[in-house]
PDB file of N, CA, C and O in Angstrom:
ATOM      1  N   UNK A   1      12.942  -4.073  10.490  1.00  0.00           N
ATOM      2  CA  UNK A   1      13.683  -5.156   9.889  1.00  0.00           C
ATOM      3  C   UNK A   1      12.722  -6.248   9.391  1.00  0.00           C
ATOM      4  O   UNK A   1      12.947  -6.827   8.329  1.00  0.00           O
ATOM      5  N   UNK A   2      11.667  -6.530  10.143  1.00  0.00           N
ATOM      6  CA  UNK A   2      10.710  -7.562   9.743  1.00  0.00           C
ATOM      7  C   UNK A   2       9.977  -7.151   8.470  1.00  0.00           C
ATOM      8  O   UNK A   2       9.796  -7.964   7.563  1.00  0.00           O
ATOM      9  N   UNK A   3       9.560  -5.903   8.404  1.00  0.00           N
ATOM     10  CA  UNK A   3       8.823  -5.429   7.227  1.00  0.00           C
ATOM     11  C   UNK A   3       9.725  -5.466   5.999  1.00  0.00           C
ATOM     12  O   UNK A   3       9.298  -5.926   4.939  1.00  0.00           O
ATOM     13  N   UNK A   4      10.960  -4.993   6.118  1.00  0.00           N
ATOM     14  CA  UNK A   4      11.905  -5.017   5.000  1.00  0.00           C
ATOM     15  C   UNK A   4      12.134  -6.452   4.530  1.00  0.00           C
ATOM     16  O   UNK A   4      12.193  -6.708   3.327  1.00  0.00           O
ATOM     17  N   UNK A   5      12.261  -7.381   5.465  1.00  0.00           N
ATOM     18  CA  UNK A   5      12.471  -8.783   5.120  1.00  0.00           C
ATOM     19  C   UNK A   5      11.268  -9.348   4.379  1.00  0.00           C
ATOM     20  O   UNK A   5      11.428 -10.100   3.418  1.00  0.00           O
ATOM     21  N   UNK A   6      10.069  -8.993   4.815  1.00  0.00           N
ATOM     22  CA  UNK A   6       8.854  -9.475   4.143  1.00  0.00           C
ATOM     23  C   UNK A   6       8.758  -8.928   2.719  1.00  0.00           C
ATOM     24  O   UNK A   6       8.379  -9.650   1.797  1.00  0.00           O
ATOM     25  N   UNK A   7       9.100  -7.662   2.546  1.00  0.00           N
ATOM     26  CA  UNK A   7       9.079  -7.058   1.206  1.00  0.00           C
ATOM     27  C   UNK A   7      10.119  -7.729   0.317  1.00  0.00           C
ATOM     28  O   UNK A   7       9.828  -8.071  -0.830  1.00  0.00           O
ATOM     29  N   UNK A   8      11.319  -7.919   0.834  1.00  0.00           N
ATOM     30  CA  UNK A   8      12.376  -8.576   0.061  1.00  0.00           C
ATOM     31  C   UNK A   8      11.990 -10.009  -0.296  1.00  0.00           C
ATOM     32  O   UNK A   8      12.238 -10.452  -1.417  1.00  0.00           O
ATOM     33  N   UNK A   9      11.390 -10.733   0.637  1.00  0.00           N
ATOM     34  CA  UNK A   9      10.956 -12.105   0.378  1.00  0.00           C
ATOM     35  C   UNK A   9       9.942 -12.138  -0.754  1.00  0.00           C
ATOM     36  O   UNK A   9      10.049 -12.964  -1.660  1.00  0.00           O
ATOM     37  N   UNK A  10       8.961 -11.249  -0.708  1.00  0.00           N
ATOM     38  CA  UNK A  10       7.960 -11.188  -1.774  1.00  0.00           C
ATOM     39  C   UNK A  10       8.640 -10.960  -3.116  1.00  0.00           C
ATOM     40  O   UNK A  10       8.341 -11.654  -4.088  1.00  0.00           O
ATOM     41  N   UNK A  11       9.539 -10.008  -3.178  1.00  0.00           N
ATOM     42  CA  UNK A  11      10.232  -9.702  -4.434  1.00  0.00           C
ATOM     43  C   UNK A  11      11.084 -10.878  -4.901  1.00  0.00           C
ATOM     44  O   UNK A  11      11.110 -11.190  -6.091  1.00  0.00           O
ATOM     45  N   UNK A  12      11.777 -11.528  -3.977  1.00  0.00           N
ATOM     46  CA  UNK A  12      12.609 -12.676  -4.340  1.00  0.00           C
ATOM     47  C   UNK A  12      11.786 -13.845  -4.858  1.00  0.00           C
ATOM     48  O   UNK A  12      12.297 -14.676  -5.609  1.00  0.00           O
ATOM     49  N   UNK A  13      10.525 -13.919  -4.468  1.00  0.00           N
ATOM     50  CA  UNK A  13       9.622 -14.969  -4.950  1.00  0.00           C
ATOM     51  C   UNK A  13       8.861 -14.535  -6.205  1.00  0.00           C
ATOM     52  O   UNK A  13       8.009 -15.269  -6.705  1.00  0.00           O
ATOM     53  N   UNK A  14       9.171 -13.345  -6.706  1.00  0.00           N
ATOM     54  CA  UNK A  14       8.505 -12.843  -7.900  1.00  0.00           C
ATOM     55  C   UNK A  14       7.113 -12.301  -7.636  1.00  0.00           C
ATOM     56  O   UNK A  14       6.287 -12.232  -8.546  1.00  0.00           O
ATOM     57  N   UNK A  15       6.850 -11.917  -6.400  1.00  0.00           N
ATOM     58  CA  UNK A  15       5.540 -11.403  -6.004  1.00  0.00           C
ATOM     59  C   UNK A  15       5.577  -9.894  -5.821  1.00  0.00           C
ATOM     60  O   UNK A  15       6.643  -9.280  -5.794  1.00  0.00           O
ATOM     61  N   UNK A  16       4.403  -9.318  -5.697  1.00  0.00           N
ATOM     62  CA  UNK A  16       4.249  -7.898  -5.406  1.00  0.00           C
ATOM     63  C   UNK A  16       3.978  -7.758  -3.908  1.00  0.00           C
ATOM     64  O   UNK A  16       3.167  -8.502  -3.355  1.00  0.00           O
ATOM     65  N   UNK A  17       4.640  -6.825  -3.255  1.00  0.00           N
ATOM     66  CA  UNK A  17       4.444  -6.593  -1.827  1.00  0.00           C
ATOM     67  C   UNK A  17       3.376  -5.523  -1.621  1.00  0.00           C
ATOM     68  O   UNK A  17       3.479  -4.424  -2.165  1.00  0.00           O
ATOM     69  N   UNK A  18       2.350  -5.848  -0.833  1.00  0.00           N
ATOM     70  CA  UNK A  18       1.269  -4.910  -0.540  1.00  0.00           C
ATOM     71  C   UNK A  18       1.131  -4.766   0.975  1.00  0.00           C
ATOM     72  O   UNK A  18       0.941  -5.753   1.686  1.00  0.00           O
ATOM     73  N   UNK A  19       1.227  -3.526   1.459  1.00  0.00           N
ATOM     74  CA  UNK A  19       1.064  -3.245   2.880  1.00  0.00           C
ATOM     75  C   UNK A  19      -0.357  -2.746   3.126  1.00  0.00           C
ATOM     76  O   UNK A  19      -0.883  -1.932   2.367  1.00  0.00           O
ATOM     77  N   UNK A  20      -0.962  -3.242   4.185  1.00  0.00           N
ATOM     78  CA  UNK A  20      -2.330  -2.859   4.541  1.00  0.00           C
ATOM     79  C   UNK A  20      -2.320  -2.043   5.827  1.00  0.00           C
ATOM     80  O   UNK A  20      -1.402  -2.149   6.640  1.00  0.00           O
ATOM     81  N   UNK A  21      -3.346  -1.234   5.994  1.00  0.00           N
ATOM     82  CA  UNK A  21      -3.518  -0.484   7.229  1.00  0.00           C
ATOM     83  C   UNK A  21      -2.669   0.767   7.320  1.00  0.00           C
ATOM     84  O   UNK A  21      -2.302   1.185   8.418  1.00  0.00           O
ATOM     85  N   UNK A  22      -2.349   1.373   6.184  1.00  0.00           N
ATOM     86  CA  UNK A  22      -1.516   2.575   6.185  1.00  0.00           C
ATOM     87  C   UNK A  22      -2.380   3.768   6.591  1.00  0.00           C
ATOM     88  O   UNK A  22      -3.345   4.115   5.910  1.00  0.00           O
ATOM     89  N   UNK A  23      -2.016   4.386   7.712  1.00  0.00           N
ATOM     90  CA  UNK A  23      -2.836   5.462   8.260  1.00  0.00           C
ATOM     91  C   UNK A  23      -2.143   6.816   8.298  1.00  0.00           C
ATOM     92  O   UNK A  23      -2.786   7.827   8.578  1.00  0.00           O
ATOM     93  N   UNK A  24      -0.843   6.853   8.020  1.00  0.00           N
ATOM     94  CA  UNK A  24      -0.136   8.137   8.086  1.00  0.00           C
ATOM     95  C   UNK A  24       0.826   8.297   6.913  1.00  0.00           C
ATOM     96  O   UNK A  24       1.267   7.321   6.305  1.00  0.00           O
ATOM     97  N   UNK A  25       1.135   9.552   6.615  1.00  0.00           N
ATOM     98  CA  UNK A  25       2.106   9.855   5.560  1.00  0.00           C
ATOM     99  C   UNK A  25       3.490   9.329   5.933  1.00  0.00           C
ATOM    100  O   UNK A  25       4.251   8.909   5.061  1.00  0.00           O
ATOM    101  N   UNK A  26       3.816   9.351   7.215  1.00  0.00           N
ATOM    102  CA  UNK A  26       5.121   8.867   7.665  1.00  0.00           C
ATOM    103  C   UNK A  26       5.280   7.374   7.390  1.00  0.00           C
ATOM    104  O   UNK A  26       6.336   6.930   6.937  1.00  0.00           O
ATOM    105  N   UNK A  27       4.238   6.608   7.661  1.00  0.00           N
ATOM    106  CA  UNK A  27       4.280   5.168   7.391  1.00  0.00           C
ATOM    107  C   UNK A  27       4.423   4.922   5.897  1.00  0.00           C
ATOM    108  O   UNK A  27       5.199   4.063   5.477  1.00  0.00           O
ATOM    109  N   UNK A  28       3.684   5.666   5.103  1.00  0.00           N
ATOM    110  CA  UNK A  28       3.770   5.533   3.653  1.00  0.00           C
ATOM    111  C   UNK A  28       5.187   5.842   3.173  1.00  0.00           C
ATOM    112  O   UNK A  28       5.715   5.128   2.320  1.00  0.00           O
ATOM    113  N   UNK A  29       5.802   6.878   3.700  1.00  0.00           N
ATOM    114  CA  UNK A  29       7.156   7.254   3.304  1.00  0.00           C
ATOM    115  C   UNK A  29       8.161   6.145   3.609  1.00  0.00           C
ATOM    116  O   UNK A  29       9.029   5.848   2.788  1.00  0.00           O
ATOM    117  N   UNK A  30       8.047   5.539   4.781  1.00  0.00           N
ATOM    118  CA  UNK A  30       8.954   4.447   5.150  1.00  0.00           C
ATOM    119  C   UNK A  30       8.769   3.265   4.218  1.00  0.00           C
ATOM    120  O   UNK A  30       9.747   2.668   3.766  1.00  0.00           O
ATOM    121  N   UNK A  31       7.527   2.923   3.929  1.00  0.00           N
ATOM    122  CA  UNK A  31       7.269   1.799   3.037  1.00  0.00           C
ATOM    123  C   UNK A  31       7.807   2.054   1.634  1.00  0.00           C
ATOM    124  O   UNK A  31       8.309   1.135   0.987  1.00  0.00           O
ATOM    125  N   UNK A  32       7.708   3.279   1.167  1.00  0.00           N
ATOM    126  CA  UNK A  32       8.286   3.624  -0.138  1.00  0.00           C
ATOM    127  C   UNK A  32       9.790   3.416  -0.124  1.00  0.00           C
ATOM    128  O   UNK A  32      10.353   2.859  -1.066  1.00  0.00           O
ATOM    129  N   UNK A  33      10.451   3.870   0.956  1.00  0.00           N
ATOM    130  CA  UNK A  33      11.903   3.687   1.094  1.00  0.00           C
ATOM    131  C   UNK A  33      12.281   2.214   1.106  1.00  0.00           C
ATOM    132  O   UNK A  33      13.337   1.842   0.593  1.00  0.00           O
ATOM    133  N   UNK A  34      11.436   1.379   1.682  1.00  0.00           N
ATOM    134  CA  UNK A  34      11.711  -0.054   1.790  1.00  0.00           C
ATOM    135  C   UNK A  34      11.389  -0.806   0.501  1.00  0.00           C
ATOM    136  O   UNK A  34      11.690  -1.994   0.386  1.00  0.00           O
ATOM    137  N   UNK A  35      10.781  -0.125  -0.468  1.00  0.00           N
ATOM    138  CA  UNK A  35      10.495  -0.750  -1.749  1.00  0.00           C
ATOM    139  C   UNK A  35       9.160  -1.451  -1.842  1.00  0.00           C
ATOM    140  O   UNK A  35       8.966  -2.295  -2.717  1.00  0.00           O
ATOM    141  N   UNK A  36       8.231  -1.117  -0.955  1.00  0.00           N
ATOM    142  CA  UNK A  36       6.897  -1.719  -1.005  1.00  0.00           C
ATOM    143  C   UNK A  36       6.193  -1.284  -2.296  1.00  0.00           C
ATOM    144  O   UNK A  36       6.245  -0.116  -2.679  1.00  0.00           O
ATOM    145  N   UNK A  37       5.538  -2.238  -2.956  1.00  0.00           N
ATOM    146  CA  UNK A  37       4.933  -1.975  -4.257  1.00  0.00           C
ATOM    147  C   UNK A  37       3.559  -1.317  -4.183  1.00  0.00           C
ATOM    148  O   UNK A  37       3.264  -0.403  -4.952  1.00  0.00           O
ATOM    149  N   UNK A  38       2.732  -1.774  -3.273  1.00  0.00           N
ATOM    150  CA  UNK A  38       1.360  -1.282  -3.144  1.00  0.00           C
ATOM    151  C   UNK A  38       1.029  -1.040  -1.675  1.00  0.00           C
ATOM    152  O   UNK A  38       1.598  -1.672  -0.785  1.00  0.00           O
ATOM    153  N   UNK A  39       0.103  -0.118  -1.438  1.00  0.00           N
ATOM    154  CA  UNK A  39      -0.375   0.118  -0.073  1.00  0.00           C
ATOM    155  C   UNK A  39      -1.877   0.345  -0.105  1.00  0.00           C
ATOM    156  O   UNK A  39      -2.446   0.722  -1.129  1.00  0.00           O
ATOM    157  N   UNK A  40      -2.496   0.110   1.024  1.00  0.00           N
ATOM    158  CA  UNK A  40      -3.899   0.453   1.182  1.00  0.00           C
ATOM    159  C   UNK A  40      -4.139   0.809   2.632  1.00  0.00           C
ATOM    160  O   UNK A  40      -3.446   0.325   3.527  1.00  0.00           O
ATOM    161  N   UNK A  41      -5.117   1.650   2.854  1.00  0.00           N
ATOM    162  CA  UNK A  41      -5.437   2.054   4.211  1.00  0.00           C
ATOM    163  C   UNK A  41      -6.116   3.409   4.242  1.00  0.00           C
ATOM    164  O   UNK A  41      -6.306   4.046   3.206  1.00  0.00           O
ATOM    165  N   UNK A  42      -6.476   3.840   5.427  1.00  0.00           N
ATOM    166  CA  UNK A  42      -7.216   5.087   5.599  1.00  0.00           C
ATOM    167  C   UNK A  42      -6.444   6.293   5.086  1.00  0.00           C
ATOM    168  O   UNK A  42      -7.059   7.281   4.685  1.00  0.00           O
ATOM    169  N   UNK A  43      -5.114   6.244   5.087  1.00  0.00           N
ATOM    170  CA  UNK A  43      -4.349   7.385   4.571  1.00  0.00           C
ATOM    171  C   UNK A  43      -4.593   7.558   3.068  1.00  0.00           C
ATOM    172  O   UNK A  43      -4.552   8.677   2.557  1.00  0.00           O
ATOM    173  N   UNK A  44      -4.842   6.471   2.376  1.00  0.00           N
ATOM    174  CA  UNK A  44      -5.088   6.512   0.938  1.00  0.00           C
ATOM    175  C   UNK A  44      -6.553   6.845   0.676  1.00  0.00           C
ATOM    176  O   UNK A  44      -6.854   7.773  -0.075  1.00  0.00           O
ATOM    177  N   UNK A  45      -7.461   6.095   1.289  1.00  0.00           N
ATOM    178  CA  UNK A  45      -8.904   6.331   1.130  1.00  0.00           C
ATOM    179  C   UNK A  45      -9.665   5.518   2.163  1.00  0.00           C
ATOM    180  O   UNK A  45      -9.228   4.439   2.564  1.00  0.00           O
ATOM    181  N   UNK A  46     -10.790   6.035   2.583  1.00  0.00           N
ATOM    182  CA  UNK A  46     -11.684   5.321   3.489  1.00  0.00           C
ATOM    183  C   UNK A  46     -12.472   4.282   2.696  1.00  0.00           C
ATOM    184  O   UNK A  46     -12.592   4.402   1.477  1.00  0.00           O
ATOM    185  N   UNK A  47     -13.012   3.262   3.369  1.00  0.00           N
ATOM    186  CA  UNK A  47     -13.846   2.285   2.662  1.00  0.00           C
ATOM    187  C   UNK A  47     -15.004   2.998   1.945  1.00  0.00           C
ATOM    188  O   UNK A  47     -15.558   3.974   2.449  1.00  0.00           O
ATOM    189  N   UNK A  48     -15.351   2.486   0.761  1.00  0.00           N
ATOM    190  CA  UNK A  48     -16.417   3.114  -0.015  1.00  0.00           C
ATOM    191  C   UNK A  48     -17.118   2.077  -0.872  1.00  0.00           C
ATOM    192  O   UNK A  48     -16.582   1.001  -1.136  1.00  0.00           O
ATOM    193  N   UNK A  49     -18.317   2.417  -1.298  1.00  0.00           N
ATOM    194  CA  UNK A  49     -19.093   1.549  -2.183  1.00  0.00           C
ATOM    195  C   UNK A  49     -18.415   1.472  -3.548  1.00  0.00           C
ATOM    196  O   UNK A  49     -17.623   2.345  -3.904  1.00  0.00           O
ATOM    197  N   UNK A  50     -18.726   0.435  -4.303  1.00  0.00           N
ATOM    198  CA  UNK A  50     -18.106   0.214  -5.606  1.00  0.00           C
ATOM    199  C   UNK A  50     -18.276   1.415  -6.538  1.00  0.00           C
ATOM    200  O   UNK A  50     -17.324   1.812  -7.209  1.00  0.00           O
ATOM    201  N   UNK A  51     -19.462   1.990  -6.585  1.00  0.00           N
ATOM    202  CA  UNK A  51     -19.697   3.145  -7.463  1.00  0.00           C
ATOM    203  C   UNK A  51     -18.810   4.324  -7.056  1.00  0.00           C
ATOM    204  O   UNK A  51     -18.273   5.023  -7.915  1.00  0.00           O
ATOM    205  N   UNK A  52     -18.660   4.541  -5.765  1.00  0.00           N
ATOM    206  CA  UNK A  52     -17.785   5.609  -5.285  1.00  0.00           C
ATOM    207  C   UNK A  52     -16.334   5.310  -5.648  1.00  0.00           C
ATOM    208  O   UNK A  52     -15.587   6.213  -6.025  1.00  0.00           O
ATOM    209  N   UNK A  53     -15.938   4.053  -5.536  1.00  0.00           N
ATOM    210  CA  UNK A  53     -14.568   3.663  -5.847  1.00  0.00           C
ATOM    211  C   UNK A  53     -14.257   3.911  -7.318  1.00  0.00           C
ATOM    212  O   UNK A  53     -13.171   4.384  -7.654  1.00  0.00           O
ATOM    213  N   UNK A  54     -15.200   3.595  -8.191  1.00  0.00           N
ATOM    214  CA  UNK A  54     -14.995   3.845  -9.617  1.00  0.00           C
ATOM    215  C   UNK A  54     -14.768   5.327  -9.878  1.00  0.00           C
ATOM    216  O   UNK A  54     -13.871   5.691 -10.638  1.00  0.00           O
ATOM    217  N   UNK A  55     -15.567   6.179  -9.261  1.00  0.00           N
ATOM    218  CA  UNK A  55     -15.406   7.627  -9.421  1.00  0.00           C
ATOM    219  C   UNK A  55     -14.077   8.085  -8.839  1.00  0.00           C
ATOM    220  O   UNK A  55     -13.387   8.900  -9.450  1.00  0.00           O
ATOM    221  N   UNK A  56     -13.708   7.579  -7.675  1.00  0.00           N
ATOM    222  CA  UNK A  56     -12.450   7.919  -7.020  1.00  0.00           C
ATOM    223  C   UNK A  56     -11.272   7.561  -7.923  1.00  0.00           C
ATOM    224  O   UNK A  56     -10.322   8.334  -8.049  1.00  0.00           O
ATOM    225  N   UNK A  57     -11.336   6.399  -8.541  1.00  0.00           N
ATOM    226  CA  UNK A  57     -10.266   5.959  -9.439  1.00  0.00           C
ATOM    227  C   UNK A  57     -10.203   6.832 -10.699  1.00  0.00           C
ATOM    228  O   UNK A  57      -9.117   7.135 -11.192  1.00  0.00           O
ATOM    229  N   UNK A  58     -11.354   7.228 -11.210  1.00  0.00           N
ATOM    230  CA  UNK A  58     -11.377   8.099 -12.391  1.00  0.00           C
ATOM    231  C   UNK A  58     -10.712   9.454 -12.110  1.00  0.00           C
ATOM    232  O   UNK A  58     -10.016  10.010 -12.959  1.00  0.00           O
ATOM    233  N   UNK A  59     -10.942   9.958 -10.915  1.00  0.00           N
ATOM    234  CA  UNK A  59     -10.376  11.261 -10.536  1.00  0.00           C
ATOM    235  C   UNK A  59      -8.875  11.187 -10.328  1.00  0.00           C
ATOM    236  O   UNK A  59      -8.184  12.206 -10.350  1.00  0.00           O
ATOM    237  N   UNK A  60      -8.371   9.962 -10.125  1.00  0.00           N
ATOM    238  CA  UNK A  60      -6.923   9.759 -10.012  1.00  0.00           C
ATOM    239  C   UNK A  60      -6.359  10.148  -8.706  1.00  0.00           C
ATOM    240  O   UNK A  60      -5.153  10.024  -8.492  1.00  0.00           O
TER     241      UNK A  60
END
């Protein structure tokens, strides 16, 4: 309920909701259902140097 409220608040203020620390597919699925706009965390990608990040983004 708290996460849904935070996402709704961001949207009502005209902001984008970004969740951090996403480590599992299950967490990502719940956030998608709740309408979260962006996510970041180990489930998406591990920390990397800028050059690696550019290549990672190119690969899609």
